[in-house]
BAFI-478616 format. One record per residue (C-alpha): x, y, z; residue number from 0. Coordinates in Angstrom, 3 decimals, padded with zeros to 6 digits, m for minus. Layout:
N
<atom px="X" py="Y" pz="Z" i="NUM"/>
...
//
This chain:
225
<atom px="000.000" py="000.000" pz="000.000" i="0"/>
<atom px="001.049" py="003.578" pz="m000.606" i="1"/>
<atom px="001.051" py="004.281" pz="003.118" i="2"/>
<atom px="003.844" py="001.741" pz="003.562" i="3"/>
<atom px="005.970" py="003.182" pz="000.772" i="4"/>
<atom px="005.636" py="006.912" pz="001.357" i="5"/>
<atom px="004.071" py="009.372" pz="003.746" i="6"/>
<atom px="002.498" py="012.737" pz="002.900" i="7"/>
<atom px="004.073" py="015.077" pz="005.445" i="8"/>
<atom px="004.322" py="018.793" pz="006.065" i="9"/>
<atom px="008.006" py="019.606" pz="005.690" i="10"/>
<atom px="009.593" py="022.918" pz="006.555" i="11"/>
<atom px="010.246" py="025.003" pz="003.467" i="12"/>
<atom px="013.386" py="026.613" pz="004.867" i="13"/>
<atom px="014.434" py="028.637" pz="001.847" i="14"/>
<atom px="011.029" py="030.238" pz="001.481" i="15"/>
<atom px="010.494" py="030.767" pz="005.196" i="16"/>
<atom px="013.637" py="032.894" pz="005.391" i="17"/>
<atom px="012.796" py="034.932" pz="002.292" i="18"/>
<atom px="009.054" py="035.485" pz="002.585" i="19"/>
<atom px="009.252" py="039.223" pz="003.138" i="20"/>
<atom px="011.490" py="039.739" pz="000.117" i="21"/>
<atom px="009.142" py="037.689" pz="m002.053" i="22"/>
<atom px="006.186" py="039.797" pz="m000.935" i="23"/>
<atom px="008.017" py="043.037" pz="m001.767" i="24"/>
<atom px="009.000" py="041.788" pz="m005.219" i="25"/>
<atom px="005.398" py="040.705" pz="m005.952" i="26"/>
<atom px="003.728" py="043.895" pz="m004.754" i="27"/>
<atom px="002.081" py="046.691" pz="m006.692" i="28"/>
<atom px="000.240" py="044.345" pz="m009.046" i="29"/>
<atom px="m003.012" py="045.418" pz="m010.632" i="30"/>
<atom px="m006.432" py="044.883" pz="m009.085" i="31"/>
<atom px="m007.668" py="044.541" pz="m005.530" i="32"/>
<atom px="m007.896" py="041.590" pz="m003.158" i="33"/>
<atom px="m011.289" py="040.564" pz="m001.802" i="34"/>
<atom px="m011.083" py="039.357" pz="001.792" i="35"/>
<atom px="m014.058" py="037.339" pz="003.081" i="36"/>
<atom px="m013.420" py="038.510" pz="006.610" i="37"/>
<atom px="m013.501" py="036.748" pz="009.963" i="38"/>
<atom px="m014.742" py="038.287" pz="013.214" i="39"/>
<atom px="m011.367" py="038.023" pz="014.961" i="40"/>
<atom px="m009.492" py="040.584" pz="012.890" i="41"/>
<atom px="m007.141" py="038.299" pz="010.942" i="42"/>
<atom px="m008.472" py="039.480" pz="007.577" i="43"/>
<atom px="m008.193" py="043.072" pz="008.784" i="44"/>
<atom px="m004.535" py="042.481" pz="009.656" i="45"/>
<atom px="m003.965" py="040.924" pz="006.222" i="46"/>
<atom px="m005.608" py="043.970" pz="004.595" i="47"/>
<atom px="m003.263" py="046.257" pz="006.520" i="48"/>
<atom px="m000.162" py="044.352" pz="005.360" i="49"/>
<atom px="m001.428" py="044.257" pz="001.774" i="50"/>
<atom px="m001.815" py="048.024" pz="001.814" i="51"/>
<atom px="001.730" py="048.372" pz="003.171" i="52"/>
<atom px="002.819" py="046.401" pz="000.080" i="53"/>
<atom px="000.934" py="048.870" pz="m002.171" i="54"/>
<atom px="m001.805" py="046.279" pz="m002.734" i="55"/>
<atom px="m005.494" py="047.125" pz="m002.527" i="56"/>
<atom px="m007.919" py="045.162" pz="m000.344" i="57"/>
<atom px="m011.695" py="045.107" pz="000.081" i="58"/>
<atom px="m013.119" py="043.370" pz="003.159" i="59"/>
<atom px="m016.475" py="041.584" pz="003.033" i="60"/>
<atom px="m018.255" py="041.153" pz="006.380" i="61"/>
<atom px="m021.760" py="040.301" pz="005.167" i="62"/>
<atom px="m023.166" py="036.811" pz="004.829" i="63"/>
<atom px="m021.759" py="035.051" pz="001.784" i="64"/>
<atom px="m024.029" py="034.502" pz="m001.213" i="65"/>
<atom px="m023.335" py="034.000" pz="m004.907" i="66"/>
<atom px="m025.284" py="037.096" pz="m006.024" i="67"/>
<atom px="m023.726" py="039.344" pz="m003.391" i="68"/>
<atom px="m020.213" py="038.202" pz="m004.266" i="69"/>
<atom px="m020.851" py="038.786" pz="m007.960" i="70"/>
<atom px="m021.907" py="042.346" pz="m007.166" i="71"/>
<atom px="m018.714" py="042.830" pz="m005.141" i="72"/>
<atom px="m016.602" py="041.373" pz="m007.963" i="73"/>
<atom px="m018.251" py="043.747" pz="m010.419" i="74"/>
<atom px="m017.663" py="046.728" pz="m008.113" i="75"/>
<atom px="m014.017" py="045.762" pz="m007.500" i="76"/>
<atom px="m013.445" py="045.389" pz="m011.244" i="77"/>
<atom px="m015.049" py="048.759" pz="m011.975" i="78"/>
<atom px="m013.060" py="050.568" pz="m009.287" i="79"/>
<atom px="m009.708" py="048.755" pz="m009.433" i="80"/>
<atom px="m009.558" py="047.189" pz="m012.877" i="81"/>
<atom px="m009.612" py="043.573" pz="m011.729" i="82"/>
<atom px="m009.712" py="041.239" pz="m008.732" i="83"/>
<atom px="m006.186" py="040.228" pz="m007.713" i="84"/>
<atom px="m007.438" py="037.288" pz="m005.633" i="85"/>
<atom px="m009.844" py="036.205" pz="m002.905" i="86"/>
<atom px="m008.970" py="035.171" pz="000.649" i="87"/>
<atom px="m011.700" py="033.239" pz="002.458" i="88"/>
<atom px="m011.213" py="033.565" pz="006.237" i="89"/>
<atom px="m014.676" py="032.637" pz="007.541" i="90"/>
<atom px="m013.477" py="029.295" pz="008.951" i="91"/>
<atom px="m011.645" py="031.278" pz="011.642" i="92"/>
<atom px="m015.065" py="032.072" pz="013.155" i="93"/>
<atom px="m015.590" py="028.414" pz="014.054" i="94"/>
<atom px="m015.066" py="027.324" pz="017.662" i="95"/>
<atom px="m012.262" py="024.904" pz="018.466" i="96"/>
<atom px="m013.617" py="021.349" pz="018.221" i="97"/>
<atom px="m012.728" py="020.574" pz="021.839" i="98"/>
<atom px="m014.878" py="023.527" pz="022.956" i="99"/>
<atom px="m017.950" py="022.601" pz="020.908" i="100"/>
<atom px="m020.800" py="021.818" pz="023.294" i="101"/>
<atom px="m023.349" py="020.718" pz="020.691" i="102"/>
<atom px="m023.479" py="018.836" pz="017.406" i="103"/>
<atom px="m024.801" py="022.014" pz="015.813" i="104"/>
<atom px="m021.534" py="023.785" pz="016.633" i="105"/>
<atom px="m019.549" py="020.956" pz="015.070" i="106"/>
<atom px="m021.790" py="021.110" pz="012.003" i="107"/>
<atom px="m020.753" py="024.719" pz="011.513" i="108"/>
<atom px="m017.896" py="023.424" pz="009.395" i="109"/>
<atom px="m020.439" py="022.327" pz="006.777" i="110"/>
<atom px="m021.851" py="025.851" pz="006.547" i="111"/>
<atom px="m018.351" py="027.260" pz="006.131" i="112"/>
<atom px="m017.636" py="024.842" pz="003.284" i="113"/>
<atom px="m020.967" py="025.804" pz="001.723" i="114"/>
<atom px="m019.992" py="029.480" pz="001.917" i="115"/>
<atom px="m016.631" py="028.678" pz="000.344" i="116"/>
<atom px="m018.419" py="026.863" pz="m002.472" i="117"/>
<atom px="m020.494" py="030.002" pz="m003.059" i="118"/>
<atom px="m017.254" py="031.894" pz="m003.658" i="119"/>
<atom px="m016.293" py="029.506" pz="m006.456" i="120"/>
<atom px="m019.812" py="029.624" pz="m007.929" i="121"/>
<atom px="m019.627" py="033.417" pz="m007.967" i="122"/>
<atom px="m016.628" py="033.108" pz="m010.274" i="123"/>
<atom px="m018.465" py="030.911" pz="m012.790" i="124"/>
<atom px="m018.573" py="032.441" pz="m016.273" i="125"/>
<atom px="m016.167" py="035.217" pz="m015.292" i="126"/>
<atom px="m014.307" py="036.023" pz="m018.503" i="127"/>
<atom px="m010.900" py="037.529" pz="m017.796" i="128"/>
<atom px="m007.367" py="036.895" pz="m018.975" i="129"/>
<atom px="m006.220" py="036.344" pz="m015.379" i="130"/>
<atom px="m009.017" py="034.724" pz="m013.318" i="131"/>
<atom px="m008.869" py="035.564" pz="m009.589" i="132"/>
<atom px="m007.534" py="032.760" pz="m007.410" i="133"/>
<atom px="m009.299" py="031.698" pz="m004.212" i="134"/>
<atom px="m007.262" py="031.031" pz="m001.067" i="135"/>
<atom px="m008.793" py="029.304" pz="001.967" i="136"/>
<atom px="m007.495" py="030.249" pz="005.415" i="137"/>
<atom px="m007.746" py="027.830" pz="008.372" i="138"/>
<atom px="m006.434" py="027.624" pz="011.926" i="139"/>
<atom px="m004.863" py="024.416" pz="013.253" i="140"/>
<atom px="m006.306" py="022.234" pz="010.502" i="141"/>
<atom px="m003.002" py="020.460" pz="009.835" i="142"/>
<atom px="m000.548" py="018.530" pz="012.007" i="143"/>
<atom px="003.006" py="019.811" pz="011.629" i="144"/>
<atom px="004.642" py="018.233" pz="014.681" i="145"/>
<atom px="003.981" py="014.561" pz="015.450" i="146"/>
<atom px="002.084" py="015.474" pz="018.603" i="147"/>
<atom px="m000.250" py="017.863" pz="016.776" i="148"/>
<atom px="m003.948" py="016.967" pz="016.511" i="149"/>
<atom px="m005.798" py="018.648" pz="013.613" i="150"/>
<atom px="m008.864" py="020.600" pz="014.666" i="151"/>
<atom px="m011.995" py="018.724" pz="013.561" i="152"/>
<atom px="m013.896" py="021.927" pz="012.759" i="153"/>
<atom px="m011.100" py="023.287" pz="010.540" i="154"/>
<atom px="m009.803" py="020.170" pz="008.764" i="155"/>
<atom px="m012.895" py="019.625" pz="006.535" i="156"/>
<atom px="m012.100" py="022.806" pz="004.609" i="157"/>
<atom px="m008.834" py="021.209" pz="003.505" i="158"/>
<atom px="m010.737" py="018.278" pz="002.049" i="159"/>
<atom px="m013.041" py="020.721" pz="000.307" i="160"/>
<atom px="m010.090" py="022.746" pz="m000.957" i="161"/>
<atom px="m008.308" py="019.731" pz="m002.405" i="162"/>
<atom px="m011.491" py="018.877" pz="m004.298" i="163"/>
<atom px="m011.731" py="022.434" pz="m005.646" i="164"/>
<atom px="m008.107" py="022.259" pz="m006.802" i="165"/>
<atom px="m009.194" py="019.460" pz="m009.158" i="166"/>
<atom px="m012.634" py="020.779" pz="m010.095" i="167"/>
<atom px="m011.849" py="024.512" pz="m010.353" i="168"/>
<atom px="m008.151" py="024.730" pz="m011.291" i="169"/>
<atom px="m008.576" py="028.090" pz="m013.061" i="170"/>
<atom px="m009.745" py="029.687" pz="m009.792" i="171"/>
<atom px="m007.674" py="027.685" pz="m007.350" i="172"/>
<atom px="m005.144" py="029.560" pz="m005.213" i="173"/>
<atom px="m004.413" py="027.353" pz="m002.231" i="174"/>
<atom px="m004.805" py="026.540" pz="001.458" i="175"/>
<atom px="m003.037" py="028.382" pz="004.272" i="176"/>
<atom px="m003.162" py="026.997" pz="007.808" i="177"/>
<atom px="m002.135" py="029.346" pz="010.624" i="178"/>
<atom px="m001.150" py="028.719" pz="014.235" i="179"/>
<atom px="m003.792" py="026.885" pz="016.312" i="180"/>
<atom px="m003.524" py="029.626" pz="018.930" i="181"/>
<atom px="m001.623" py="032.785" pz="019.724" i="182"/>
<atom px="m000.732" py="035.788" pz="017.618" i="183"/>
<atom px="m001.259" py="035.621" pz="013.865" i="184"/>
<atom px="001.583" py="036.544" pz="011.493" i="185"/>
<atom px="m000.314" py="038.491" pz="008.833" i="186"/>
<atom px="002.954" py="039.262" pz="007.024" i="187"/>
<atom px="003.554" py="035.535" pz="006.493" i="188"/>
<atom px="000.007" py="035.093" pz="005.172" i="189"/>
<atom px="000.489" py="037.906" pz="002.673" i="190"/>
<atom px="003.868" py="036.492" pz="001.611" i="191"/>
<atom px="002.183" py="033.168" pz="000.848" i="192"/>
<atom px="m000.542" py="034.938" pz="m001.142" i="193"/>
<atom px="001.948" py="036.926" pz="m003.205" i="194"/>
<atom px="004.664" py="034.299" pz="m003.649" i="195"/>
<atom px="003.493" py="033.302" pz="m007.118" i="196"/>
<atom px="004.847" py="029.744" pz="m006.968" i="197"/>
<atom px="003.159" py="026.339" pz="m007.183" i="198"/>
<atom px="002.848" py="025.757" pz="m003.428" i="199"/>
<atom px="m000.874" py="025.552" pz="m002.683" i="200"/>
<atom px="m000.895" py="023.771" pz="000.697" i="201"/>
<atom px="000.930" py="025.769" pz="003.350" i="202"/>
<atom px="001.133" py="025.687" pz="007.137" i="203"/>
<atom px="002.604" py="028.638" pz="009.036" i="204"/>
<atom px="004.123" py="027.871" pz="012.425" i="205"/>
<atom px="006.456" py="029.938" pz="014.649" i="206"/>
<atom px="007.762" py="032.037" pz="011.780" i="207"/>
<atom px="008.393" py="029.024" pz="009.530" i="208"/>
<atom px="006.511" py="027.814" pz="006.483" i="209"/>
<atom px="005.696" py="024.129" pz="005.960" i="210"/>
<atom px="004.596" py="022.448" pz="002.728" i="211"/>
<atom px="003.580" py="018.820" pz="002.001" i="212"/>
<atom px="006.184" py="016.410" pz="000.673" i="213"/>
<atom px="006.242" py="012.669" pz="000.053" i="214"/>
<atom px="008.923" py="010.773" pz="001.952" i="215"/>
<atom px="009.597" py="007.173" pz="002.791" i="216"/>
<atom px="007.918" py="005.998" pz="005.967" i="217"/>
<atom px="010.202" py="004.911" pz="008.806" i="218"/>
<atom px="009.040" py="001.278" pz="008.582" i="219"/>
<atom px="009.731" py="001.144" pz="004.852" i="220"/>
<atom px="013.160" py="002.764" pz="005.251" i="221"/>
<atom px="014.099" py="000.242" pz="007.968" i="222"/>
<atom px="013.198" py="m002.690" pz="005.692" i="223"/>
<atom px="015.247" py="m001.365" pz="002.764" i="224"/>
//
């Protein structure tokens, strides 16, 4: 089985983690404005602030997500700024930590978040532009970086959704960014990931470092070799 031959792990991307700020500066001042589907905790607001420091434009959306509303926002952004540079979906950050969910309804909130994220992709249907806006999904603690890490059950489903969208909506796919499970958020690192312009579309940010998935031989398989 594949699991015995190789393991899909999040490996520290050392070269990129040390140069993220430089990459963001080099990629700044592009045309269009970012649309940020904002959270209630201020992470999207912090991202907007860093984008503006990089001479990027950002429009925050706080209203309930719907296809028609997002299409109106896309039209307005295009009229005012020429194009949409990309979309960051941060609504999953509103979900409670799985261990603090007291009811099944709270756990089911992850389904509503995925439904809202799907609305974002539907809003982009039939958008004719030379450079379609890419959608990035932001989560908190959805991925295990250290062996002792336990992915948050309310956040992890969005990664499954995102991987499906990468296959079904490649023209509009940006990537997944997973931030620290708790503590201060490094908005500069988020913006660097958004502006990097490389093929990395599954990223975890931890303690100032950036981790990306890589296949490697499992320990059992290596011992048998």
